[in-house]
BAFI-3210 file (N, C-alpha, C; in Angstrom, 3 decimals, decimal comma, padded with zeros to 6 digits):
// residues 244
n [1|2|3|4|5|6|7|8|9|10|11|12|13|14|15|16|17|18|19|20|21|22|23|24|25|26|27|28|29|30|31|32|33|34|35|36|37|38|39|40|41|42|43|44|45|46|47|48|49|50|51|52|53|54|55|56|57|58|59|60|61|62|63|64|65|66|67|68|69|70|71|72|73|74|75|76|77|78|79|80|81|82|83|84|85|86|87|88|89|90|91|92|93|94|95|96|97|98|99|100|101|102|103|104|105|106|107|108|109|110|111|112|113|114|115|116|117|118|119|120|121|122|123|124|125|126|127|128|129|130|131|132|133|134|135|136|137|138|139|140|141|142|143|144|145|146|147|148|149|150|151|152|153|154|155|156|157|158|159|160|161|162|163|164|165|166|167|168|169|170|171|172|173|174|175|176|177|178|179|180|181|182|183|184|185|186|187|188|189|190|191|192|193|194|195|196|197|198|199|200|201|202|203|204|205|206|207|208|209|210|211|212|213|214|215|216|217|218|219|220|221|222|223|224|225|226|227|228|229|230|231|232|233|234|235|236|237|238|239|240|241|242|243|244]
n.u [064,731|063,697|064,769|065,515|066,189|066,688|067,946|068,126|066,106|063,172|063,403|060,462|059,714|060,996|061,841|060,890|060,604|057,721|058,459|059,208|060,219|058,917|056,342|056,564|057,137|054,913|052,936|054,005|053,435|050,480|049,745|050,910|049,218|046,751|047,030|048,282|046,720|045,653|043,687|041,815|041,171|040,618|038,435|036,659|036,518|034,807|032,507|031,607|030,538|029,171|025,717|024,088|023,460|021,791|022,403|024,677|022,975|022,478|022,307|020,836|023,582|026,750|028,482|031,476|034,870|038,510|041,538|044,827|047,987|047,802|049,298|049,333|046,108|045,295|043,785|041,670|040,469|039,633|037,594|035,709|034,579|033,738|031,672|029,807|029,256|027,409|025,540|026,366|026,471|029,200|032,314|035,378|038,087|041,935|045,330|048,541|051,940|053,720|054,085|054,414|053,581|051,210|050,179|050,013|048,569|046,392|045,812|045,251|042,626|039,882|037,626|036,206|034,010|033,889|036,235|038,783|041,770|044,464|047,358|049,405|051,166|050,745|050,693|049,986|047,736|044,829|041,284|041,184|042,570|040,404|038,150|034,941|034,623|034,690|034,684|036,261|034,971|034,895|033,411|034,796|038,397|041,401|044,033|046,949|049,509|051,758|052,816|055,068|056,818|058,042|059,504|059,182|058,049|056,714|055,490|053,305|052,436|051,022|048,954|047,408|046,853|045,059|043,189|041,701|040,763|038,888|034,846|033,682|034,439|038,106|040,602|043,541|046,441|049,293|052,561|053,951|056,456|058,341|060,870|060,490|058,241|060,459|062,174|060,705|060,241|062,630|062,826|060,966|061,463|063,543|062,954|061,606|059,654|062,170|062,769|064,713|063,699|061,617|062,491|064,404|062,803|061,109|062,783|063,555|061,288|060,585|062,171|061,613|059,462|057,277|056,600|054,021|053,495|054,855|053,596|050,768|051,746|052,716|049,516|048,640|049,968|049,374|047,003|045,159|041,755|040,535|040,617|041,290|043,446|044,994|046,353|047,189|046,347|049,518|052,374|050,889|049,215|046,918|045,372|041,956|039,362|036,627|033,881|030,977]
n.v [-238,469|-236,760|-237,911|-236,307|-235,832|-233,179|-234,072|-236,358|-238,632|-241,179|-243,910|-244,523|-241,703|-240,844|-239,692|-241,809|-244,851|-246,739|-250,046|-253,575|-253,840|-251,226|-251,540|-253,835|-252,766|-251,371|-253,409|-254,332|-252,230|-251,965|-254,634|-253,702|-251,559|-252,781|-254,916|-253,623|-251,304|-249,218|-249,571|-250,127|-247,704|-245,850|-246,535|-247,186|-244,332|-243,108|-244,578|-243,884|-241,854|-241,636|-241,858|-244,238|-246,266|-243,695|-241,015|-237,932|-235,463|-233,093|-232,383|-233,521|-235,012|-237,169|-237,983|-236,831|-237,479|-236,963|-237,856|-237,737|-237,748|-240,428|-243,007|-246,489|-246,106|-247,886|-246,700|-245,423|-247,255|-248,967|-247,872|-247,518|-250,037|-250,678|-248,300|-249,264|-251,996|-250,987|-249,411|-246,020|-243,739|-242,198|-239,876|-240,457|-238,597|-238,877|-237,980|-237,685|-237,006|-238,599|-239,836|-242,822|-244,158|-243,258|-244,148|-246,921|-247,136|-246,151|-248,220|-250,125|-249,548|-249,742|-250,815|-249,347|-246,675|-244,325|-243,619|-241,188|-240,105|-237,648|-235,859|-234,003|-232,195|-232,417|-229,966|-227,426|-228,217|-227,922|-226,967|-226,004|-227,123|-228,938|-229,861|-227,642|-227,747|-226,496|-224,036|-225,863|-227,939|-230,725|-232,646|-234,628|-235,011|-236,774|-237,774|-240,219|-241,489|-239,391|-237,713|-237,713|-237,848|-235,124|-232,173|-230,417|-227,461|-227,941|-229,982|-228,728|-227,175|-228,890|-229,405|-228,063|-227,273|-229,551|-229,135|-226,892|-227,746|-229,289|-229,325|-230,753|-233,084|-233,771|-235,937|-236,785|-239,254|-241,265|-243,112|-243,088|-242,027|-243,880|-245,769|-248,722|-248,967|-248,049|-250,440|-252,709|-252,063|-252,491|-255,215|-256,370|-255,483|-257,352|-259,739|-260,330|-258,079|-258,075|-256,779|-254,589|-251,859|-251,399|-252,448|-250,221|-247,749|-248,261|-247,954|-245,628|-244,277|-244,329|-243,803|-240,518|-240,465|-238,339|-237,512|-238,206|-236,307|-233,777|-233,974|-232,934|-230,537|-230,064|-229,672|-227,349|-225,151|-225,276|-224,133|-225,520|-226,430|-227,635|-229,981|-233,642|-235,938|-239,510|-241,980|-244,906|-248,380|-250,331|-248,561|-245,916|-242,904|-240,971|-237,249|-235,576|-233,470|-231,683|-229,831|-229,012]
n.w [063,333|059,973|056,753|053,793|050,794|048,451|046,016|045,402|044,236|044,425|042,340|041,262|040,411|038,895|035,058|032,784|030,183|030,177|031,635|032,184|034,443|036,040|036,062|037,530|039,959|040,372|040,840|043,301|045,125|044,645|045,391|048,343|049,484|048,942|051,203|053,068|054,570|052,418|050,658|052,418|054,301|052,661|051,462|053,834|055,046|052,827|052,873|055,197|054,488|052,394|050,727|050,278|047,555|046,879|044,699|044,523|047,039|046,658|043,663|040,649|040,151|039,759|042,668|042,610|042,774|043,759|043,330|044,026|042,613|042,076|041,264|039,960|039,617|041,494|043,776|042,971|041,076|043,435|044,464|042,433|041,925|044,230|044,566|042,785|043,327|045,369|044,388|044,171|042,463|041,193|039,676|038,969|039,057|037,957|038,981|038,087|038,096|036,629|033,215|031,899|034,330|034,201|031,754|032,366|034,135|032,921|030,988|032,590|033,636|031,963|032,296|033,528|033,369|034,279|035,109|034,736|034,062|034,827|033,236|035,628|038,036|041,301|043,138|041,658|040,097|038,635|038,166|035,390|033,718|032,351|030,767|030,792|033,356|036,388|039,140|042,190|041,987|043,186|044,833|047,149|047,756|047,817|048,234|048,440|050,448|048,991|050,079|051,765|049,243|049,050|050,011|053,026|052,506|050,021|050,855|052,494|050,360|048,874|050,840|051,162|048,775|048,156|049,946|048,874|046,877|047,312|048,341|050,223|051,376|052,343|052,191|053,712|053,825|054,305|055,066|058,376|059,985|062,113|063,996|064,770|062,104|060,127|060,557|059,941|057,172|055,965|056,549|055,192|052,821|052,163|052,663|051,312|048,954|047,043|044,803|043,140|042,208|043,843|046,478|046,692|046,756|048,525|050,948|050,781|050,815|053,899|055,506|054,696|055,608|057,409|060,955|063,033|064,678|062,961|060,555|061,370|062,177|059,753|058,820|059,443|059,059|056,456|056,617|057,510|059,825|062,630|062,091|061,511|062,777|062,742|064,188|062,120|060,851|060,063|060,520|059,420|058,517|058,610|057,668|058,427|056,501|057,146|054,860|055,253]
ca.u [065,053|063,486|066,366|064,830|067,672|065,547|068,549|067,271|064,438|062,726|063,494|059,651|059,844|062,287|060,840|060,959|058,991|057,008|059,185|058,771|060,760|057,664|054,685|056,728|057,171|053,445|052,165|053,877|052,345|049,010|049,693|050,807|048,009|045,619|047,241|048,794|045,360|045,316|042,301|040,253|041,425|040,009|036,577|036,234|036,369|034,000|031,571|030,465|030,170|028,646|024,470|024,047|021,936|021,499|023,347|024,644|021,599|022,479|021,680|021,269|025,271|027,550|029,950|032,961|035,968|039,986|042,495|046,020|049,163|046,726|050,384|048,516|045,162|044,276|042,841|040,330|038,977|039,065|036,363|034,733|034,237|033,021|030,573|029,552|028,729|026,725|024,764|026,657|027,485|030,395|032,878|036,483|039,305|043,123|046,254|049,914|052,777|054,320|053,728|054,242|052,708|049,311|049,972|049,903|047,147|045,182|045,157|044,553|040,976|039,853|036,316|035,740|033,898|033,889|037,189|039,624|043,245|045,051|049,061|049,822|051,313|049,854|050,740|049,314|046,933|043,059|040,184|041,112|043,208|039,753|036,846|033,781|034,950|033,844|035,870|035,794|033,958|035,224|032,694|036,097|039,702|042,146|045,994|047,543|050,851|052,601|053,679|056,311|057,666|057,983|060,160|058,388|057,140|056,376|054,179|052,169|051,293|049,734|047,923|046,908|045,721|044,005|041,698|040,726|039,646|037,351|033,516|033,204|035,614|039,613|041,493|045,354|047,255|051,075|053,533|054,298|057,742|058,930|061,705|059,669|058,394|061,550|062,527|059,452|060,342|063,888|062,557|060,002|062,171|064,835|063,007|059,945|059,624|063,209|063,027|065,530|062,674|061,036|063,710|065,199|061,628|060,610|063,495|063,915|060,361|059,664|062,971|061,289|058,056|056,503|056,356|052,542|053,494|055,362|052,205|049,929|052,082|052,428|048,349|048,088|050,831|048,541|045,994|043,589|041,518|039,578|041,123|041,314|044,268|044,958|047,650|046,342|047,279|050,997|052,480|050,791|048,291|045,655|044,427|040,647|038,463|034,799|033,506|029,909]
ca.v [-237,385|-237,187|-238,110|-235,632|-234,868|-232,997|-234,300|-237,659|-238,927|-242,139|-244,394|-244,206|-240,369|-240,473|-239,937|-243,312|-245,571|-247,925|-251,389|-254,553|-253,148|-250,052|-252,673|-255,050|-252,176|-251,110|-254,358|-254,229|-250,968|-252,203|-255,592|-253,140|-250,953|-253,650|-255,630|-252,977|-250,379|-247,906|-249,263|-250,305|-246,640|-244,644|-246,992|-246,793|-242,930|-243,134|-245,512|-243,376|-240,001|-241,175|-242,578|-245,964|-246,217|-242,672|-239,932|-236,921|-235,083|-231,487|-232,640|-235,049|-235,375|-238,293|-237,766|-235,866|-237,533|-236,286|-238,844|-236,917|-238,768|-241,612|-244,055|-246,678|-246,270|-248,584|-246,980|-244,734|-248,598|-249,889|-247,028|-247,160|-251,074|-250,770|-247,941|-249,855|-252,573|-250,393|-248,013|-244,956|-242,965|-241,484|-239,737|-240,132|-238,036|-239,240|-236,869|-238,056|-236,604|-239,674|-240,156|-243,946|-244,158|-243,316|-245,495|-248,282|-246,943|-246,470|-249,119|-251,165|-248,970|-249,717|-251,367|-248,216|-245,537|-243,433|-242,883|-240,645|-239,691|-236,566|-235,379|-232,388|-231,661|-232,222|-228,395|-226,458|-228,998|-227,439|-227,673|-225,023|-228,219|-229,927|-229,256|-227,781|-227,814|-225,491|-224,015|-226,119|-228,795|-231,867|-233,027|-234,903|-234,873|-237,384|-238,023|-241,356|-242,097|-239,075|-236,229|-238,086|-236,995|-233,533|-231,061|-229,848|-226,876|-228,795|-230,958|-227,744|-226,780|-229,808|-229,597|-226,548|-227,232|-230,602|-228,448|-225,966|-228,484|-230,026|-228,869|-231,527|-233,180|-234,005|-237,160|-237,265|-240,018|-241,349|-243,314|-242,421|-242,082|-244,112|-246,497|-249,943|-248,768|-248,042|-251,832|-253,438|-251,943|-253,047|-256,481|-256,410|-255,444|-257,745|-261,225|-260,358|-257,471|-257,751|-256,420|-253,309|-250,633|-251,606|-252,334|-248,830|-246,673|-248,780|-247,627|-243,926|-243,246|-244,845|-242,326|-239,169|-240,217|-237,344|-238,077|-237,711|-234,251|-233,481|-233,855|-231,987|-229,256|-229,145|-229,285|-225,781|-224,398|-225,297|-223,376|-226,815|-225,854|-228,600|-231,528|-235,131|-236,710|-240,615|-242,964|-245,961|-249,543|-250,295|-247,150|-244,952|-241,941|-239,793|-236,265|-235,351|-232,369|-231,834|-228,191|-228,893]
ca.w [062,485|058,593|055,907|052,916|050,099|046,810|044,976|045,583|043,721|043,839|041,054|040,489|040,104|037,403|034,074|032,413|029,648|030,337|031,445|032,919|036,114|036,630|035,832|038,689|041,155|040,719|041,470|044,617|045,471|045,101|046,747|050,015|049,759|049,398|051,899|054,619|054,549|052,008|050,482|053,523|054,730|051,831|051,463|055,204|054,573|052,159|052,895|056,448|054,091|050,468|051,074|049,832|046,385|045,516|044,418|045,350|047,440|045,978|042,417|039,809|039,280|040,460|043,863|042,030|043,540|043,131|043,834|043,915|042,575|041,811|040,702|039,101|040,148|041,433|045,018|042,015|040,783|044,272|044,672|041,445|041,961|045,537|044,345|041,389|044,171|046,355|043,689|044,224|041,303|041,571|038,501|039,857|038,170|039,446|038,810|038,281|037,379|035,905|032,128|031,861|035,384|033,780|030,538|032,370|035,117|031,526|030,243|033,941|034,468|031,133|032,954|034,511|032,319|034,988|035,955|033,790|034,121|033,792|033,579|036,543|039,483|042,440|044,090|041,344|039,226|038,931|036,899|033,873|032,636|031,933|030,046|031,227|034,925|037,564|040,387|043,244|041,291|043,743|046,466|047,400|047,319|047,986|048,398|049,314|050,049|048,176|050,896|051,818|048,338|049,048|050,709|053,823|052,085|049,125|051,287|053,012|049,128|048,348|051,533|051,035|047,553|048,070|050,382|048,440|045,410|047,477|048,518|051,049|052,388|051,785|053,148|053,141|054,241|054,406|056,165|059,316|060,055|063,310|064,187|063,973|060,838|059,584|060,632|059,638|055,506|055,921|056,593|054,477|051,498|052,183|052,850|049,796|047,922|046,998|043,392|042,692|042,140|045,328|047,928|046,792|047,013|050,493|052,342|050,891|051,365|055,122|056,257|054,504|055,463|058,341|061,944|063,766|065,063|062,141|059,712|061,864|062,226|057,937|058,088|060,621|058,370|055,006|057,092|057,866|060,593|062,557|061,636|062,372|062,786|063,105|063,634|061,210|060,413|059,793|060,330|058,303|059,115|058,083|058,001|057,120|056,957|056,905|054,996|055,072]
c.u [064,466|064,665|064,882|065,924|067,010|066,490|068,243|066,665|064,337|063,076|061,969|058,884|060,255|062,059|061,833|059,928|058,718|057,984|058,854|059,256|059,448|056,950|055,213|056,314|055,406|052,533|052,666|053,514|051,282|048,948|050,162|049,337|046,698|045,780|047,334|047,501|045,193|044,085|041,227|040,309|040,463|038,291|036,217|035,459|034,817|032,184|030,458|030,197|029,563|027,033|024,705|023,238|021,284|022,651|023,728|023,389|021,564|021,990|021,992|022,688|025,868|028,366|030,811|033,883|037,536|040,715|043,927|047,084|048,900|047,636|049,743|047,152|044,229|043,458|041,142|039,647|038,852|037,251|035,301|034,198|032,862|031,431|029,421|028,430|026,656|025,754|024,835|026,726|028,062|031,376|034,147|037,569|040,504|044,177|047,609|051,103|053,513|053,835|053,213|053,606|051,116|049,453|049,704|048,907|045,856|044,889|045,109|042,700|039,949|038,615|035,688|035,504|034,383|034,483|038,399|040,419|043,651|046,613|049,193|050,425|050,746|049,831|050,327|048,082|045,627|042,315|040,022|042,144|041,961|038,607|035,781|033,772|034,703|034,801|035,251|035,012|033,542|034,868|034,082|036,865|040,232|043,903|046,498|048,949|051,911|053,356|055,086|057,862|058,145|058,648|058,874|057,642|056,854|054,924|052,847|051,456|050,531|048,983|046,832|045,633|044,985|042,695|041,012|040,512|038,860|036,159|033,156|033,821|037,134|039,921|042,773|045,704|048,579|051,265|053,870|055,485|057,877|060,198|061,350|059,074|059,399|062,637|061,896|060,009|061,653|063,325|061,981|060,312|063,401|064,456|061,457|059,747|061,159|063,658|063,492|064,892|061,852|061,587|064,014|064,046|060,806|061,382|063,479|062,718|060,167|060,934|062,867|060,150|057,728|056,208|054,743|052,512|054,152|053,950|051,172|050,102|051,963|051,015|048,366|049,009|050,167|047,260|044,719|043,446|040,325|039,538|041,301|042,189|044,305|045,924|046,402|047,218|048,478|051,364|052,082|049,935|047,409|044,878|043,023|040,302|037,157|034,484|031,933|029,447]
c.v [-237,386|-236,767|-237,408|-235,111|-234,223|-233,409|-235,416|-238,030|-240,364|-242,995|-244,506|-242,719|-239,883|-240,816|-241,264|-243,725|-246,566|-249,045|-252,140|-253,788|-251,963|-250,965|-253,295|-254,037|-251,600|-251,929|-254,185|-253,119|-251,619|-252,962|-254,753|-252,621|-251,672|-253,974|-255,034|-251,674|-249,024|-247,762|-249,371|-248,459|-245,549|-245,373|-246,903|-245,072|-242,578|-243,494|-244,560|-242,132|-240,136|-242,107|-243,645|-245,910|-244,899|-241,232|-238,644|-235,426|-233,711|-231,276|-233,590|-235,115|-236,525|-237,590|-237,213|-236,486|-237,129|-236,944|-237,900|-237,737|-240,575|-243,126|-245,136|-246,846|-247,093|-248,535|-246,332|-246,398|-249,375|-249,116|-247,509|-248,946|-250,739|-249,631|-248,603|-250,787|-252,174|-249,090|-246,568|-244,247|-241,963|-241,479|-239,317|-239,628|-238,190|-238,331|-237,751|-237,326|-237,130|-239,916|-241,365|-244,324|-244,449|-243,859|-246,057|-248,180|-246,849|-247,328|-250,702|-250,670|-249,227|-250,207|-250,607|-246,744|-244,265|-242,857|-242,586|-240,189|-238,578|-236,667|-234,288|-232,937|-231,481|-230,969|-227,569|-227,232|-228,385|-227,518|-227,280|-226,510|-228,771|-229,392|-229,088|-228,047|-226,704|-225,381|-224,422|-227,372|-230,106|-231,987|-233,832|-235,306|-236,109|-237,617|-238,891|-241,551|-241,098|-237,945|-236,593|-238,062|-236,146|-233,209|-230,806|-228,586|-226,779|-229,731|-230,056|-227,528|-227,790|-230,021|-228,649|-226,673|-228,379|-229,926|-227,304|-226,191|-228,887|-228,814|-229,623|-232,229|-233,785|-235,091|-236,760|-238,113|-240,695|-242,043|-242,648|-242,913|-242,737|-245,291|-247,523|-249,870|-248,787|-249,921|-252,646|-253,362|-252,774|-254,763|-256,972|-256,723|-256,548|-259,634|-261,563|-259,871|-257,105|-257,325|-254,943|-251,810|-250,712|-251,457|-250,646|-247,396|-246,853|-247,823|-246,226|-243,285|-243,327|-243,535|-240,994|-239,265|-238,984|-238,668|-238,074|-236,544|-233,420|-232,889|-232,978|-230,536|-229,119|-228,857|-227,756|-224,989|-224,503|-224,552|-223,827|-226,349|-226,829|-229,682|-232,014|-235,848|-237,993|-241,100|-244,763|-247,055|-250,007|-249,228|-246,103|-244,347|-241,363|-238,841|-236,197|-234,090|-232,526|-229,922|-228,197|-230,158]
c.w [060,610|058,012|054,369|052,224|048,392|045,939|044,741|045,542|043,990|042,178|040,199|040,024|038,761|036,604|033,346|031,295|030,492|030,258|032,288|034,336|036,591|036,598|037,328|039,731|041,544|041,112|042,439|045,374|046,307|045,482|048,303|050,088|049,970|051,216|053,457|055,009|054,010|051,333|051,443|054,279|054,261|051,782|052,483|054,970|054,639|052,392|054,534|056,131|053,150|051,148|049,841|048,930|046,049|045,484|044,873|045,983|046,805|044,829|041,385|039,278|040,220|041,782|043,165|042,875|043,002|043,365|043,219|043,670|042,651|041,401|039,987|038,895|040,811|043,200|044,083|041,481|042,108|044,465|043,839|041,723|043,205|045,530|043,345|042,567|045,051|045,531|043,852|042,973|041,877|040,078|039,221|038,674|039,200|038,431|039,254|037,542|036,870|034,611|031,248|033,317|034,965|032,297|031,174|033,534|033,917|031,568|031,719|034,296|033,060|030,943|033,535|033,649|032,829|036,215|034,840|034,595|033,678|034,056|034,124|037,288|040,590|043,099|043,390|040,479|039,718|037,769|035,781|033,277|032,180|031,407|030,382|033,030|035,577|038,422|041,599|042,738|041,646|045,139|047,086|047,108|047,900|047,948|049,351|049,098|049,395|048,740|051,069|050,674|048,101|050,050|051,505|053,410|050,795|049,909|051,867|051,864|049,123|049,761|051,656|049,898|047,433|049,411|049,762|046,914|046,165|048,284|049,773|052,217|051,783|052,778|052,420|053,650|054,102|054,984|057,646|060,001|061,341|062,961|063,771|062,609|059,945|059,223|059,678|057,818|055,004|055,732|055,514|052,529|051,488|052,097|051,849|048,671|047,679|045,064|043,254|043,120|043,561|046,577|047,749|047,653|048,202|051,154|052,307|051,132|053,123|056,334|055,881|054,629|057,158|059,628|062,715|063,825|063,961|061,040|060,551|062,221|060,798|058,087|058,818|059,412|056,866|055,500|057,416|059,723|061,200|062,117|062,156|061,812|063,549|062,892|062,705|061,038|059,922|059,723|059,642|059,336|058,626|058,901|057,640|057,368|056,336|056,278|055,186|055,783]
res [m|r|k|f|d|p|s|v|r|e|w|m|d|v|d|q|p|v|s|p|e|l|e|r|d|l|d|n|l|v|t|l|n|r|f|f|g|s|h|a|l|v|l|d|f|l|r|r|r|l|p|t|a|r|p|n|p|d|a|a|q|p|w|r|i|l|d|l|a|t|g|s|g|d|i|p|r|a|i|a|a|w|a|a|q|n|r|i|d|v|a|i|d|a|v|d|a|q|r|s|t|l|e|i|a|r|a|r|s|t|a|y|p|n|l|h|f|h|e|g|d|i|r|t|f|d|q|g|r|m|p|d|a|e|p|a|a|w|d|i|v|l|c|s|l|a|l|h|h|f|s|e|d|d|a|v|r|v|l|r|h|a|a|a|l|a|t|r|h|v|l|v|s|d|l|r|r|c|a|t|g|t|l|g|v|d|l|l|t|t|v|w|m|r|e|p|m|t|r|n|d|a|r|v|s|v|r|r|a|f|s|f|s|e|l|a|a|l|a|r|s|a|g|w|k|e|f|h|h|a|r|k|f|c|f|r|q|a|i|w|m|h|f|s]
***
């Protein structure tokens, strides 16, 4: 059974200044994303859908990508680096609600001028907060490892909103709650990533995660139709939908 108490927040979600503890926690999350499949999942999704060596075929514009709950921005940076290597023109907007985390993300992303960060609640963030933005301006909307931070009702809001912001594709991935995954996270944070913030948040996250069937039910409640849903490496899962 999912263990979610809205009064208990993960430590990284608490308003706080930039600190060595927060930076170490974000470093750990980058490591986990790199070695446990989050980067590979997103890049494989884009590799299958963005044409190599040419921009958006509908206009002389870059492919516009929105990353919701970006954290330290490691997934947008991975996308920007991959796109540059393959001569694919992309413009990436990245959103997070935590101001200090965004400060760290911006500092780590100065080498990527096509990557822009915005502070906002991913349940309600819209183009009106950005200059010269038009409705439904993003070709692809991504959201990685964020749904478990929310109640069921708010997770539905995130899914509905992510789909509404995309014109071509939306991809949402998260942890998949299961007994083996819970045991694995507990072991990982006992023998390796033992920093207090990482240990606390990882153990809370895996217990807050949705099961495979629960995530499918949330997508249907959010109005997702003809979506794809798959189990992914290391107790993760992804849902995605195409619009054209």
